[in-house]
VOVO-201430 format. One record per atom (N, C-alpha, C): x, y, z; atom name; chain; residue in one letter. Coordinates in Angstrom, 3 decimals, padded with zeros to 6 digits. Layout:
% residues N
- X | Y | Z | CA | A | A
...
***
This chain:
% residues 171
- -030.836 | 022.972 | -013.226 | N | A | M
- -029.428 | 023.128 | -013.082 | CA | A | M
- -029.088 | 023.075 | -011.572 | C | A | M
- -028.065 | 022.271 | -011.313 | N | A | N
- -027.647 | 022.135 | -009.921 | CA | A | N
- -026.323 | 022.941 | -009.666 | C | A | N
- -026.391 | 023.792 | -008.668 | N | A | D
- -025.192 | 024.714 | -008.367 | CA | A | D
- -024.478 | 024.254 | -007.144 | C | A | D
- -024.639 | 022.960 | -006.705 | N | A | K
- -023.918 | 022.436 | -005.555 | CA | A | K
- -022.638 | 021.852 | -005.976 | C | A | K
- -021.655 | 021.656 | -005.084 | N | A | P
- -020.485 | 020.997 | -005.439 | CA | A | P
- -020.790 | 019.559 | -005.879 | C | A | P
- -019.917 | 019.044 | -006.784 | N | A | R
- -020.110 | 017.738 | -007.426 | CA | A | R
- -019.007 | 016.820 | -007.094 | C | A | R
- -019.277 | 015.625 | -006.717 | N | A | R
- -018.276 | 014.565 | -006.520 | CA | A | R
- -018.131 | 013.850 | -007.864 | C | A | R
- -016.938 | 013.987 | -008.388 | N | A | T
- -016.640 | 013.414 | -009.708 | CA | A | T
- -016.067 | 012.002 | -009.568 | C | A | T
- -015.996 | 011.296 | -010.728 | N | A | R
- -015.393 | 009.966 | -010.775 | CA | A | R
- -013.967 | 010.133 | -010.309 | C | A | R
- -013.280 | 011.142 | -010.679 | N | A | E
- -011.869 | 011.325 | -010.315 | CA | A | E
- -011.687 | 011.359 | -008.745 | C | A | E
- -012.628 | 011.991 | -008.086 | N | A | H
- -012.606 | 012.037 | -006.605 | CA | A | H
- -012.862 | 010.640 | -006.051 | C | A | H
- -013.786 | 009.870 | -006.642 | N | A | I
- -014.077 | 008.568 | -006.155 | CA | A | I
- -012.872 | 007.625 | -006.301 | C | A | I
- -012.233 | 007.640 | -007.452 | N | A | I
- -011.148 | 006.652 | -007.658 | CA | A | I
- -009.913 | 007.124 | -006.814 | C | A | I
- -009.774 | 008.407 | -006.593 | N | A | A
- -008.695 | 008.840 | -005.759 | CA | A | A
- -008.903 | 008.271 | -004.357 | C | A | A
- -010.096 | 008.332 | -003.793 | N | A | D
- -010.409 | 007.746 | -002.536 | CA | A | D
- -010.198 | 006.234 | -002.531 | C | A | D
- -010.650 | 005.667 | -003.593 | N | A | L
- -010.478 | 004.171 | -003.659 | CA | A | L
- -008.952 | 003.789 | -003.687 | C | A | L
- -008.164 | 004.597 | -004.320 | N | A | S
- -006.700 | 004.259 | -004.317 | CA | A | S
- -006.114 | 004.366 | -002.919 | C | A | S
- -006.542 | 005.341 | -002.124 | N | A | H
- -006.113 | 005.452 | -000.711 | CA | A | H
- -006.537 | 004.201 | 000.055 | C | A | H
- -007.795 | 003.808 | -000.104 | N | A | H
- -008.312 | 002.649 | 000.688 | CA | A | H
- -007.627 | 001.414 | 000.235 | C | A | H
- -007.337 | 001.267 | -001.000 | N | A | H
- -006.695 | 000.055 | -001.506 | CA | A | H
- -005.288 | -000.086 | -000.851 | C | A | H
- -004.566 | 000.984 | -000.837 | N | A | L
- -003.178 | 000.969 | -000.252 | CA | A | L
- -003.336 | 000.822 | 001.267 | C | A | L
- -004.209 | 001.528 | 001.889 | N | A | E
- -004.337 | 001.479 | 003.370 | CA | A | E
- -004.708 | 000.091 | 003.855 | C | A | E
- -005.488 | -000.668 | 003.071 | N | A | Y
- -005.721 | -002.026 | 003.482 | CA | A | Y
- -004.501 | -002.806 | 003.629 | C | A | Y
- -003.585 | -002.755 | 002.666 | N | A | F
- -002.362 | -003.567 | 002.797 | CA | A | F
- -001.454 | -003.067 | 003.908 | C | A | F
- -001.422 | -001.733 | 004.132 | N | A | I
- -000.607 | -001.228 | 005.280 | CA | A | I
- -001.099 | -001.741 | 006.544 | C | A | I
- -002.427 | -001.625 | 006.805 | N | A | L
- -003.021 | -002.102 | 008.061 | CA | A | L
- -002.909 | -003.595 | 008.179 | C | A | L
- -003.147 | -004.288 | 007.145 | N | A | K
- -003.131 | -005.771 | 007.214 | CA | A | K
- -001.738 | -006.259 | 007.586 | C | A | K
- -000.703 | -005.517 | 007.214 | N | A | Q
- 000.692 | -005.916 | 007.547 | CA | A | Q
- 001.079 | -005.450 | 009.043 | C | A | Q
- 000.182 | -004.657 | 009.626 | N | A | G
- 000.436 | -004.217 | 011.012 | CA | A | G
- 001.200 | -002.912 | 011.085 | C | A | G
- 001.272 | -002.165 | 009.963 | N | A | F
- 001.914 | -000.849 | 009.980 | CA | A | F
- 000.857 | 000.208 | 010.060 | C | A | F
- 001.316 | 001.460 | 010.120 | N | A | T
- 000.388 | 002.571 | 010.203 | CA | A | T
- 000.685 | 003.599 | 009.062 | C | A | T
- -000.224 | 004.534 | 008.893 | N | A | F
- 000.018 | 005.575 | 007.892 | CA | A | F
- -000.558 | 006.840 | 008.352 | C | A | F
- -000.138 | 007.921 | 007.691 | N | A | E
- -000.677 | 009.198 | 007.881 | CA | A | E
- -000.992 | 009.791 | 006.442 | C | A | E
- -002.253 | 010.185 | 006.276 | N | A | R
- -002.532 | 010.899 | 005.050 | CA | A | R
- -001.967 | 012.296 | 005.130 | C | A | R
- -001.458 | 012.765 | 003.980 | N | A | V
- -000.934 | 014.115 | 003.914 | CA | A | V
- -002.039 | 015.038 | 003.493 | C | A | V
- -002.336 | 016.019 | 004.288 | N | A | D
- -003.454 | 016.911 | 003.985 | CA | A | D
- -003.153 | 017.858 | 002.788 | C | A | D
- -002.026 | 018.490 | 002.718 | N | A | N
- -001.664 | 019.375 | 001.656 | CA | A | N
- -000.754 | 018.588 | 000.643 | C | A | N
- -001.268 | 018.200 | -000.428 | N | A | D
- -000.593 | 017.364 | -001.423 | CA | A | D
- 000.304 | 018.193 | -002.365 | C | A | D
- 001.598 | 018.183 | -002.068 | N | A | Y
- 002.588 | 018.822 | -002.963 | CA | A | Y
- 003.543 | 017.774 | -003.439 | C | A | Y
- 003.071 | 016.577 | -003.569 | N | A | G
- 003.934 | 015.537 | -004.082 | CA | A | G
- 003.831 | 014.213 | -003.237 | C | A | G
- 003.187 | 014.270 | -002.051 | N | A | Y
- 003.067 | 013.071 | -001.326 | CA | A | Y
- 001.616 | 012.919 | -000.799 | C | A | Y
- 001.125 | 011.763 | -000.765 | N | A | D
- -000.277 | 011.526 | -000.303 | CA | A | D
- -000.234 | 010.805 | 001.066 | C | A | D
- 000.688 | 009.921 | 001.242 | N | A | V
- 000.665 | 009.023 | 002.432 | CA | A | V
- 002.105 | 008.888 | 002.959 | C | A | V
- 002.303 | 008.825 | 004.248 | N | A | Q
- 003.542 | 008.397 | 004.927 | CA | A | Q
- 003.274 | 007.113 | 005.583 | C | A | Q
- 004.125 | 006.132 | 005.410 | N | A | I
- 003.926 | 004.820 | 006.044 | CA | A | I
- 004.995 | 004.680 | 007.202 | C | A | I
- 004.543 | 004.251 | 008.330 | N | A | F
- 005.398 | 004.022 | 009.456 | CA | A | F
- 005.427 | 002.544 | 009.772 | C | A | F
- 006.614 | 002.054 | 010.121 | N | A | F
- 006.789 | 000.576 | 010.276 | CA | A | F
- 007.121 | 000.133 | 011.654 | C | A | F
- 006.872 | -001.186 | 011.912 | N | A | Y
- 007.117 | -001.742 | 013.276 | CA | A | Y
- 007.769 | -003.082 | 013.082 | C | A | Y
- 008.704 | -003.364 | 014.062 | N | A | D
- 009.344 | -004.693 | 013.991 | CA | A | D
- 008.403 | -005.838 | 014.387 | C | A | D
- 008.954 | -007.056 | 014.391 | N | A | E
- 008.199 | -008.243 | 014.700 | CA | A | E
- 007.531 | -008.156 | 016.066 | C | A | E
- 008.147 | -007.430 | 017.082 | N | A | Q
- 007.567 | -007.345 | 018.399 | CA | A | Q
- 006.658 | -006.139 | 018.499 | C | A | Q
- 006.407 | -005.447 | 017.397 | N | A | G
- 005.527 | -004.291 | 017.492 | CA | A | G
- 006.166 | -002.986 | 017.812 | C | A | G
- 007.510 | -002.932 | 017.937 | N | A | F
- 008.188 | -001.687 | 018.322 | CA | A | F
- 008.376 | -000.822 | 017.080 | C | A | F
- 008.162 | 000.433 | 017.246 | N | A | C
- 008.277 | 001.490 | 016.202 | CA | A | C
- 009.745 | 001.503 | 015.604 | C | A | C
- 009.833 | 001.555 | 014.337 | N | A | E
- 011.109 | 001.742 | 013.653 | CA | A | E
- 011.348 | 003.099 | 013.293 | C | A | E
- 012.555 | 003.461 | 013.123 | N | A | N
- 012.905 | 004.740 | 012.602 | CA | A | N
- 012.641 | 004.823 | 011.091 | C | A | N
- 012.390 | 005.978 | 010.574 | N | A | G
- 012.203 | 006.182 | 009.145 | CA | A | G
- 010.807 | 005.988 | 008.686 | C | A | G
- 010.590 | 006.234 | 007.395 | N | A | Q
- 009.280 | 006.175 | 006.816 | CA | A | Q
- 009.413 | 005.955 | 005.353 | C | A | Q
- 008.345 | 005.623 | 004.686 | N | A | V
- 008.253 | 005.539 | 003.243 | CA | A | V
- 007.135 | 006.540 | 002.805 | C | A | V
- 007.467 | 007.290 | 001.768 | N | A | L
- 006.534 | 008.328 | 001.261 | CA | A | L
- 005.872 | 007.743 | 000.015 | C | A | L
- 004.572 | 007.993 | -000.105 | N | A | I
- 003.786 | 007.524 | -001.190 | CA | A | I
- 003.072 | 008.638 | -001.973 | C | A | I
- 003.130 | 008.537 | -003.217 | N | A | Q
- 002.298 | 009.358 | -004.174 | CA | A | Q
- 001.316 | 008.454 | -004.860 | C | A | Q
- 000.138 | 008.693 | -004.758 | N | A | L
- -000.933 | 007.893 | -005.455 | CA | A | L
- -001.429 | 008.554 | -006.721 | C | A | L
- -001.626 | 007.724 | -007.720 | N | A | K
- -002.288 | 008.100 | -008.933 | CA | A | K
- -003.375 | 007.106 | -009.210 | C | A | K
- -004.439 | 007.418 | -009.910 | N | A | A
- -005.530 | 006.515 | -010.148 | CA | A | A
- -006.046 | 006.671 | -011.612 | C | A | A
- -006.522 | 005.543 | -012.172 | N | A | T
- -007.080 | 005.659 | -013.416 | CA | A | T
- -008.237 | 004.651 | -013.607 | C | A | T
- -009.209 | 005.044 | -014.464 | N | A | D
- -010.323 | 004.129 | -014.806 | CA | A | D
- -010.056 | 003.515 | -016.154 | C | A | D
- -008.935 | 003.841 | -016.773 | N | A | N
- -008.611 | 003.362 | -018.104 | CA | A | N
- -007.214 | 002.876 | -018.216 | C | A | N
- -006.872 | 001.884 | -017.566 | N | A | I
- -005.528 | 001.276 | -017.511 | CA | A | I
- -005.043 | 000.792 | -018.911 | C | A | I
- -006.066 | 000.404 | -019.692 | N | A | E
- -005.686 | -000.062 | -021.049 | CA | A | E
- -005.014 | 001.005 | -021.859 | C | A | E
- -005.424 | 002.218 | -021.625 | N | A | R
- -004.740 | 003.356 | -022.359 | CA | A | R
- -003.233 | 003.371 | -022.080 | C | A | R
- -002.846 | 002.918 | -020.983 | N | A | Y
- -001.404 | 002.991 | -020.550 | CA | A | Y
- -000.637 | 001.671 | -020.634 | C | A | Y
- -001.310 | 000.532 | -020.951 | N | A | L
- -000.752 | -000.753 | -020.898 | CA | A | L
- 000.235 | -000.882 | -022.096 | C | A | L
- 001.398 | -001.431 | -021.847 | N | A | R
- 002.362 | -001.870 | -022.774 | CA | A | R
- 002.661 | -003.326 | -022.598 | C | A | R
- 003.558 | -003.909 | -023.310 | N | A | T
- 003.818 | -005.394 | -023.230 | CA | A | T
- 004.127 | -005.822 | -021.816 | C | A | T
- 005.084 | -005.193 | -021.165 | N | A | N
- 005.523 | -005.645 | -019.810 | CA | A | N
- 005.398 | -004.582 | -018.779 | C | A | N
- 004.671 | -003.487 | -019.136 | N | A | A
- 004.638 | -002.326 | -018.177 | CA | A | A
- 003.392 | -001.514 | -018.357 | C | A | A
- 003.168 | -000.617 | -017.458 | N | A | V
- 002.190 | 000.449 | -017.559 | CA | A | V
- 002.951 | 001.730 | -017.711 | C | A | V
- 002.724 | 002.430 | -018.833 | N | A | A
- 003.406 | 003.669 | -019.125 | CA | A | A
- 002.472 | 004.793 | -018.691 | C | A | A
- 002.916 | 005.631 | -017.695 | N | A | Y
- 002.062 | 006.612 | -017.143 | CA | A | Y
- 002.839 | 007.979 | -017.004 | C | A | Y
- 002.250 | 009.057 | -017.490 | N | A | P
- 002.983 | 010.330 | -017.426 | CA | A | P
- 002.933 | 010.960 | -016.052 | C | A | P
- 004.072 | 011.545 | -015.661 | N | A | V
- 004.252 | 012.154 | -014.325 | CA | A | V
- 004.978 | 013.459 | -014.451 | C | A | V
- 004.510 | 014.491 | -013.675 | N | A | Q
- 005.085 | 015.768 | -013.734 | CA | A | Q
- 006.619 | 015.698 | -013.329 | C | A | Q
- 007.477 | 016.320 | -014.142 | N | A | T
- 008.918 | 016.319 | -013.843 | CA | A | T
- 009.169 | 017.095 | -012.527 | C | A | T
- 008.450 | 018.150 | -012.224 | N | A | A
- 008.636 | 018.841 | -010.965 | CA | A | A
- 008.536 | 017.891 | -009.762 | C | A | A
- 007.560 | 016.956 | -009.850 | N | A | H
- 007.439 | 015.963 | -008.727 | CA | A | H
- 008.663 | 015.003 | -008.770 | C | A | H
- 009.066 | 014.604 | -009.934 | N | A | L
- 010.156 | 013.658 | -010.071 | CA | A | L
- 011.419 | 014.229 | -009.511 | C | A | L
- 011.660 | 015.520 | -009.782 | N | A | R
- 012.828 | 016.208 | -009.280 | CA | A | R
- 012.769 | 016.314 | -007.683 | C | A | R
- 011.572 | 016.531 | -007.179 | N | A | L
- 011.379 | 016.573 | -005.727 | CA | A | L
- 011.719 | 015.216 | -005.097 | C | A | L
- 011.162 | 014.168 | -005.709 | N | A | W
- 011.342 | 012.786 | -005.146 | CA | A | W
- 012.713 | 012.314 | -005.251 | C | A | W
- 013.465 | 012.770 | -006.320 | N | A | A
- 014.807 | 012.342 | -006.488 | CA | A | A
- 015.721 | 012.776 | -005.334 | C | A | A
- 015.341 | 013.869 | -004.664 | N | A | G
- 016.160 | 014.404 | -003.592 | CA | A | G
- 015.741 | 013.894 | -002.240 | C | A | G
- 014.819 | 013.064 | -002.113 | N | A | E
- 014.416 | 012.466 | -000.755 | CA | A | E
- 015.418 | 011.406 | -000.277 | C | A | E
- 015.630 | 011.369 | 000.989 | N | A | L
- 016.448 | 010.387 | 001.665 | CA | A | L
- 015.718 | 009.081 | 001.733 | C | A | L
- 014.443 | 009.068 | 002.218 | N | A | Y
- 013.699 | 007.875 | 002.348 | CA | A | Y
- 013.013 | 007.534 | 001.036 | C | A | Y
- 012.623 | 006.257 | 000.912 | N | A | P
- 012.007 | 005.777 | -000.355 | CA | A | P
- 010.738 | 006.548 | -000.643 | C | A | P
- 010.576 | 006.975 | -001.927 | N | A | V
- 009.332 | 007.400 | -002.353 | CA | A | V
- 008.890 | 006.418 | -003.421 | C | A | V
- 007.562 | 005.969 | -003.147 | N | A | I
- 006.958 | 005.001 | -003.952 | CA | A | I
- 005.763 | 005.587 | -004.697 | C | A | I
- 005.739 | 005.444 | -006.015 | N | A | L
- 004.640 | 005.940 | -006.816 | CA | A | L
- 003.708 | 004.721 | -007.045 | C | A | L
- 002.424 | 004.928 | -006.712 | N | A | V
- 001.427 | 003.818 | -006.753 | CA | A | V
- 000.413 | 004.245 | -007.740 | C | A | V
- 000.144 | 003.390 | -008.753 | N | A | L
- -000.933 | 003.642 | -009.797 | CA | A | L
- -002.052 | 002.655 | -009.544 | C | A | L
- -003.186 | 003.214 | -009.148 | N | A | Y
- -004.353 | 002.379 | -008.878 | CA | A | Y
- -005.214 | 002.183 | -010.113 | C | A | Y
- -005.528 | 000.953 | -010.406 | N | A | D
- -006.409 | 000.588 | -011.587 | CA | A | D
- -007.790 | 000.389 | -010.990 | C | A | D
- -008.657 | 001.354 | -011.138 | N | A | A
- -009.982 | 001.305 | -010.476 | CA | A | A
- -010.886 | 000.247 | -011.105 | C | A | A
- -010.753 | -000.080 | -012.367 | N | A | Q
- -011.569 | -001.054 | -012.999 | CA | A | Q
- -011.276 | -002.455 | -012.546 | C | A | Q
- -010.007 | -002.772 | -012.335 | N | A | H
- -009.620 | -004.139 | -011.835 | CA | A | H
- -009.336 | -004.170 | -010.416 | C | A | H
- -009.433 | -003.046 | -009.649 | N | A | E
- -009.187 | -002.994 | -008.251 | CA | A | E
- -007.809 | -003.560 | -007.885 | C | A | E
- -006.786 | -003.017 | -008.571 | N | A | C
- -005.423 | -003.466 | -008.237 | CA | A | C
- -004.527 | -002.278 | -008.459 | C | A | C
- -003.314 | -002.374 | -007.994 | N | A | A
- -002.376 | -001.274 | -008.100 | CA | A | A
- -000.980 | -001.740 | -008.494 | C | A | A
- -000.224 | -000.891 | -009.181 | N | A | Y
- 001.122 | -001.113 | -009.523 | CA | A | Y
- 002.018 | -000.063 | -008.781 | C | A | Y
- 003.299 | -000.463 | -008.510 | N | A | W
- 004.103 | 000.462 | -007.762 | CA | A | W
- 005.488 | 000.608 | -008.361 | C | A | W
- 006.138 | 001.651 | -008.009 | N | A | L
- 007.545 | 001.889 | -008.522 | CA | A | L
- 008.345 | 002.654 | -007.469 | C | A | L
- 009.551 | 002.212 | -007.161 | N | A | Y
- 010.485 | 002.857 | -006.291 | CA | A | Y
- 011.152 | 003.932 | -007.061 | C | A | Y
- 010.782 | 005.180 | -006.860 | N | A | I
- 011.133 | 006.236 | -007.714 | CA | A | I
- 012.642 | 006.567 | -007.758 | C | A | I
- 013.292 | 006.619 | -006.653 | N | A | Q
- 014.698 | 006.953 | -006.602 | CA | A | Q
- 015.567 | 005.929 | -007.466 | C | A | Q
- 015.279 | 004.641 | -007.324 | N | A | T
- 016.040 | 003.666 | -008.029 | CA | A | T
- 015.655 | 003.716 | -009.606 | C | A | T
- 014.341 | 003.999 | -009.851 | N | A | Y
- 013.951 | 004.145 | -011.242 | CA | A | Y
- 014.696 | 005.323 | -011.900 | C | A | Y
- 014.771 | 006.471 | -011.183 | N | A | L
- 015.401 | 007.615 | -011.791 | CA | A | L
- 016.876 | 007.401 | -011.943 | C | A | L
- 017.470 | 006.608 | -011.088 | N | A | Q
- 018.948 | 006.343 | -011.228 | CA | A | Q
- 019.222 | 005.412 | -012.468 | C | A | Q
- 018.169 | 004.727 | -012.945 | N | A | S
- 018.301 | 003.775 | -014.086 | CA | A | S
- 018.054 | 004.537 | -015.392 | C | A | S
- 017.697 | 005.820 | -015.381 | N | A | L
- 017.349 | 006.488 | -016.663 | CA | A | L
- 018.632 | 006.779 | -017.443 | C | A | L
- 018.420 | 006.820 | -018.738 | N | A | S
- 019.579 | 007.059 | -019.596 | CA | A | S
- 019.856 | 008.572 | -019.467 | C | A | S
- 021.047 | 008.982 | -019.981 | N | A | E
- 021.439 | 010.398 | -019.888 | CA | A | E
- 020.383 | 011.296 | -020.590 | C | A | E
- 019.914 | 010.853 | -021.707 | N | A | L
- 018.909 | 011.625 | -022.488 | CA | A | L
- 017.602 | 011.697 | -021.628 | C | A | L
- 017.179 | 010.665 | -021.130 | N | A | E
- 015.924 | 010.711 | -020.259 | CA | A | E
- 016.144 | 011.576 | -019.039 | C | A | E
- 017.380 | 011.517 | -018.457 | N | A | H
- 017.637 | 012.329 | -017.257 | CA | A | H
- 017.596 | 013.816 | -017.642 | C | A | H
- 018.058 | 014.201 | -018.803 | N | A | K
- 018.015 | 015.567 | -019.247 | CA | A | K
- 016.567 | 016.094 | -019.394 | C | A | K
- 015.668 | 015.141 | -019.793 | N | A | R
- 014.211 | 015.498 | -019.933 | CA | A | R
- 013.638 | 015.836 | -018.624 | C | A | R
- 014.184 | 015.435 | -017.492 | N | A | L
- 013.674 | 015.827 | -016.232 | CA | A | L
- 013.754 | 017.354 | -016.074 | C | A | L
- 014.610 | 017.988 | -016.752 | N | A | Y
- 014.869 | 019.458 | -016.608 | CA | A | Y
- 014.366 | 020.271 | -017.875 | C | A | Y
- 013.861 | 019.589 | -018.878 | N | A | T
- 013.451 | 020.231 | -020.097 | CA | A | T
- 011.985 | 020.012 | -020.402 | C | A | T
- 011.313 | 019.108 | -019.799 | N | A | Q
- 009.910 | 018.743 | -020.082 | CA | A | Q
- 009.113 | 018.882 | -018.846 | C | A | Q
- 007.800 | 019.115 | -019.117 | N | A | K
- 006.837 | 019.208 | -018.007 | CA | A | K
- 006.400 | 017.903 | -017.432 | C | A | K
- 006.537 | 016.831 | -018.246 | N | A | S
- 006.161 | 015.469 | -017.739 | CA | A | S
- 007.093 | 014.458 | -018.387 | C | A | S
- 007.157 | 013.376 | -017.812 | N | A | L
- 007.973 | 012.276 | -018.284 | CA | A | L
- 007.138 | 010.934 | -018.135 | C | A | L
- 007.205 | 010.062 | -019.040 | N | A | T
- 006.475 | 008.808 | -018.955 | CA | A | T
- 007.258 | 007.846 | -018.046 | C | A | T
- 006.669 | 007.369 | -017.046 | N | A | I
- 007.230 | 006.448 | -016.116 | CA | A | I
- 006.669 | 005.010 | -016.409 | C | A | I
- 007.536 | 003.989 | -016.291 | N | A | Y
- 007.108 | 002.647 | -016.625 | CA | A | Y
- 006.987 | 001.762 | -015.387 | C | A | Y
- 005.823 | 001.390 | -015.042 | N | A | F
- 005.548 | 000.501 | -013.908 | CA | A | F
- 005.636 | -000.991 | -014.472 | C | A | F
- 006.550 | -001.762 | -013.989 | N | A | P
- 006.607 | -003.192 | -014.426 | CA | A | P
- 005.292 | -003.873 | -014.010 | C | A | P
- 004.751 | -004.629 | -014.851 | N | A | L
- 003.494 | -005.402 | -014.529 | CA | A | L
- 003.692 | -006.334 | -013.386 | C | A | L
- 005.011 | -006.694 | -013.127 | N | A | T
- 005.291 | -007.553 | -011.981 | CA | A | T
- 005.301 | -006.835 | -010.679 | C | A | T
- 005.246 | -005.568 | -010.672 | N | A | N
- 005.209 | -004.748 | -009.424 | CA | A | N
- 003.740 | -004.479 | -009.088 | C | A | N
- 002.973 | -005.531 | -008.808 | N | A | K
- 001.592 | -005.400 | -008.405 | CA | A | K
- 001.638 | -005.380 | -006.867 | C | A | K
- 000.841 | -004.393 | -006.346 | N | A | L
- 000.684 | -004.261 | -004.928 | CA | A | L
- 000.149 | -005.415 | -004.267 | C | A | L
- 000.875 | -006.035 | -003.346 | N | A | E
- 000.383 | -007.205 | -002.609 | CA | A | E
- 000.829 | -007.057 | -001.167 | C | A | E
- 000.380 | -007.925 | -000.305 | N | A | L
- 000.677 | -007.869 | 001.109 | CA | A | L
- 002.184 | -007.843 | 001.285 | C | A | L
- 002.955 | -008.702 | 000.548 | N | A | S
- 004.389 | -008.741 | 000.749 | CA | A | S
- 005.094 | -007.492 | 000.272 | C | A | S
- 004.463 | -006.690 | -000.507 | N | A | T
- 005.096 | -005.458 | -001.080 | CA | A | T
- 005.513 | -004.525 | 000.133 | C | A | T
- 004.696 | -004.465 | 001.153 | N | A | L
- 004.958 | -003.604 | 002.281 | CA | A | L
- 006.238 | -004.044 | 002.998 | C | A | L
- 006.515 | -005.351 | 003.093 | N | A | K
- 007.816 | -005.760 | 003.636 | CA | A | K
- 008.980 | -005.441 | 002.748 | C | A | K
- 008.761 | -005.397 | 001.460 | N | A | T
- 009.786 | -004.967 | 000.545 | CA | A | T
- 010.100 | -003.504 | 000.732 | C | A | T
- 009.073 | -002.691 | 000.871 | N | A | W
- 009.266 | -001.221 | 001.163 | CA | A | W
- 009.972 | -000.981 | 002.480 | C | A | W
- 009.611 | -001.829 | 003.476 | N | A | Q
- 010.279 | -001.734 | 004.800 | CA | A | Q
- 011.760 | -002.032 | 004.582 | C | A | Q
- 012.113 | -003.046 | 003.826 | N | A | M
- 013.543 | -003.413 | 003.546 | CA | A | M
- 014.203 | -002.246 | 002.798 | C | A | M
- 013.597 | -001.552 | 001.917 | N | A | Y
- 014.249 | -000.395 | 001.236 | CA | A | Y
- 014.608 | 000.636 | 002.214 | C | A | Y
- 013.605 | 000.919 | 003.142 | N | A | K
- 013.785 | 001.952 | 004.172 | CA | A | K
- 014.959 | 001.584 | 005.114 | C | A | K
- 014.986 | 000.284 | 005.553 | N | A | N
- 016.057 | -000.164 | 006.459 | CA | A | N
- 017.382 | -000.172 | 005.810 | C | A | N
- 017.478 | -000.463 | 004.482 | N | A | E
- 018.772 | -000.334 | 003.823 | CA | A | E
- 019.370 | 001.038 | 003.838 | C | A | E
- 018.433 | 002.040 | 003.688 | N | A | I
- 018.887 | 003.399 | 003.785 | CA | A | I
- 019.396 | 003.708 | 005.083 | C | A | I
- 018.578 | 003.402 | 006.138 | N | A | L
- 019.012 | 003.625 | 007.562 | CA | A | L
- 020.330 | 003.028 | 007.883 | C | A | L
- 020.549 | 001.769 | 007.422 | N | A | N
- 021.793 | 001.078 | 007.641 | CA | A | N
- 022.953 | 001.805 | 006.956 | C | A | N
- 022.731 | 002.237 | 005.724 | N | A | A
- 023.762 | 002.950 | 005.007 | CA | A | A
- 024.092 | 004.244 | 005.693 | C | A | A
- 023.187 | 005.040 | 006.089 | N | A | V
- 023.386 | 006.225 | 006.838 | CA | A | V
- 024.130 | 005.949 | 008.215 | C | A | V
- 023.772 | 004.899 | 008.861 | N | A | A
- 024.375 | 004.562 | 010.135 | CA | A | A
- 025.857 | 004.169 | 009.886 | C | A | A
- 026.144 | 003.457 | 008.781 | N | A | M
- 027.545 | 003.102 | 008.437 | CA | A | M
- 028.313 | 004.351 | 008.130 | C | A | M
- 027.794 | 005.293 | 007.407 | N | A | E
- 028.382 | 006.470 | 007.050 | CA | A | E
- 028.783 | 007.362 | 008.336 | C | A | E
- 027.863 | 007.380 | 009.197 | N | A | I
- 028.042 | 008.091 | 010.474 | CA | A | I
- 029.151 | 007.498 | 011.334 | C | A | I
- 029.209 | 006.125 | 011.353 | N | A | R
- 030.251 | 005.467 | 012.122 | CA | A | R
- 031.660 | 005.626 | 011.471 | C | A | R
- 031.759 | 005.866 | 010.180 | N | A | T
- 033.042 | 006.012 | 009.530 | CA | A | T
- 033.464 | 007.495 | 009.563 | C | A | T
- 032.679 | 008.405 | 010.001 | N | A | C
- 033.079 | 009.773 | 010.113 | CA | A | C
- 034.003 | 010.101 | 011.307 | C | A | C
***
């Protein structure tokens, strides 16, 4: 009998999910910070313009990982349960929150812009955010993490900054 700490498969695929995402971040020339105390966020992404100058704002990432993507596959999406406490937290964020689901068997990941997804929920689904412990989230199969995805996330962040700047100018 071994009484030492054990590294489980869950630990391994969680680390793999970080490294998969970090590859794309670094390849695009951006930087990241891992969040030490995970209360709903695993990574913060910081962006730079074409000349390498730091931009304002960030994108927040929550990573999930699975060894059994087939369990969650649907016709056009991956259906994955998420704690509603996290969804309620993310709904209140100013900057984009992206949920990334890593498929360890196929070494790929799917992503979802949480705030826009939550805005698209029906009234009944929205009520479930406050009455259930978890809600099934649907990642479109077309939302596969690729190098260009980081530019899309940067655009989401910049749209928010522009909207805030417009609001400030009109005050």
